[in-house]
MARMAR-40790 format. One record per residue (C-alpha): residue number from 1; chain; residue in one letter; x, y, z. Coordinates in nm, 3 decimals, padded with zeros to 5 digits. Layout:
! MARMAR-40790
  num  chaine  residu        x        y        z
  NUM       A       a        X        Y        Z
...
END
This chain:
! MARMAR-40790
  num  chaine  residu        x        y        z
    1       A       m  -04.184  -05.264  -10.312
    2       A       l  -03.976  -05.560  -10.196
    3       A       s  -04.206  -05.801  -10.376
    4       A       h  -04.099  -05.653  -10.710
    5       A       l  -03.731  -05.714  -10.632
    6       A       i  -03.748  -06.066  -10.493
    7       A       s  -03.955  -06.339  -10.652
    8       A       g  -04.107  -06.634  -10.469
    9       A       l  -03.837  -06.865  -10.601
   10       A       d  -03.566  -06.638  -10.460
   11       A       l  -03.732  -06.636  -10.119
   12       A       t  -03.760  -07.014  -10.129
   13       A       g  -03.390  -07.044  -10.209
   14       A       i  -03.293  -06.803  -09.932
   15       A       s  -03.513  -06.985  -09.682
   16       A       l  -03.370  -07.321  -09.781
   17       A       m  -03.016  -07.187  -09.752
   18       A       l  -03.083  -07.051  -09.403
   19       A       i  -03.246  -07.372  -09.282
   20       A       l  -02.970  -07.595  -09.417
   21       A       s  -02.698  -07.367  -09.282
   22       A       f  -02.856  -07.383  -08.937
   23       A       f  -02.842  -07.764  -08.934
   24       A       l  -02.489  -07.760  -09.073
   25       A       s  -02.381  -07.500  -08.815
   26       A       y  -02.536  -07.704  -08.536
   27       A       s  -02.344  -08.014  -08.641
   28       A       l  -02.021  -07.816  -08.681
   29       A       d  -02.072  -07.668  -08.334
   30       A       l  -02.106  -08.020  -08.190
   31       A       i  -01.781  -08.122  -08.359
   32       A       m  -01.572  -07.810  -08.290
   33       A       h  -01.690  -07.737  -07.932
   34       A       r  -01.481  -07.456  -07.785
   35       A       h  -01.281  -07.406  -08.106
   36       A       g  -01.594  -07.301  -08.293
   37       A       f  -01.797  -06.982  -08.300
   38       A       g  -02.132  -07.106  -08.174
   39       A       i  -02.430  -07.202  -08.382
   40       A       w  -02.533  -06.854  -08.490
   41       A       g  -02.178  -06.731  -08.546
   42       A       t  -02.098  -07.027  -08.769
   43       A       m  -02.429  -06.980  -08.950
   44       A       v  -02.355  -06.614  -09.025
   45       A       i  -01.999  -06.690  -09.140
   46       A       m  -02.116  -06.977  -09.361
   47       A       n  -02.395  -06.775  -09.523
   48       A       v  -02.185  -06.466  -09.589
   49       A       q  -01.894  -06.664  -09.730
   50       A       f  -02.123  -06.882  -09.941
   51       A       i  -02.289  -06.577  -10.094
   52       A       l  -01.953  -06.403  -10.154
   53       A       g  -01.801  -06.721  -10.297
   54       A       f  -02.097  -06.767  -10.530
   55       A       y  -02.084  -06.403  -10.637
   56       A       f  -01.712  -06.405  -10.715
   57       A       s  -01.737  -06.744  -10.883
   58       A       k  -02.013  -06.616  -11.109
   59       A       k  -01.822  -06.293  -11.173
   60       A       y  -01.483  -06.436  -11.262
   61       A       l  -01.573  -06.780  -11.401
   62       A       a  -01.897  -06.684  -11.573
   63       A       g  -01.893  -06.880  -11.897
   64       A       t  -01.646  -07.154  -11.815
   65       A       i  -01.821  -07.374  -11.557
   66       A       t  -02.174  -07.494  -11.475
   67       A       l  -02.403  -07.386  -11.194
   68       A       n  -02.325  -07.699  -10.993
   69       A       q  -01.957  -07.616  -11.005
   70       A       h  -02.030  -07.258  -10.894
   71       A       l  -02.218  -07.396  -10.595
   72       A       l  -01.935  -07.635  -10.507
   73       A       i  -01.681  -07.353  -10.524
   74       A       a  -01.899  -07.135  -10.299
   75       A       l  -01.938  -07.418  -10.048
   76       A       a  -01.564  -07.487  -10.052
   77       A       i  -01.493  -07.120  -09.985
   78       A       a  -01.735  -07.121  -09.692
   79       A       f  -01.573  -07.430  -09.537
   80       A       a  -01.223  -07.297  -09.601
   81       A       t  -01.315  -06.974  -09.422
   82       A       i  -01.449  -07.166  -09.120
   83       A       l  -01.131  -07.376  -09.115
   84       A       f  -00.907  -07.070  -09.140
   85       A       l  -01.094  -06.875  -08.871
   86       A       a  -01.097  -07.174  -08.635
   87       A       f  -00.721  -07.215  -08.687
   88       A       i  -00.662  -06.846  -08.612
   89       A       k  -00.885  -06.869  -08.303
   90       A       t  -00.696  -07.169  -08.163
   91       A       q  -00.361  -06.997  -08.224
   92       A       v  -00.473  -06.678  -08.051
   93       A       t  -00.631  -06.852  -07.750
   94       A       k  -00.333  -07.084  -07.709
   95       A       a  -00.094  -06.795  -07.643
END
């Protein structure tokens, strides 16, 4: 049943996104140390925000920009979310 919903190309894209987000999360964890969320936490945040950013970009900017620009917007939203959450975490733990 699942094979009818997801094609092989979709599974390849999802797998590639997960692998790349793991390496990116690992490098961000090395940079952020105690201000970060760990490798898996950063990976989950990045993936969820990337998918939401891509969805909303495709929904609201459908005919105006190209696919590459949609991907850049989604990536920027994911990084902005990590930046915002890390800022909030440092402010809360500082007090």
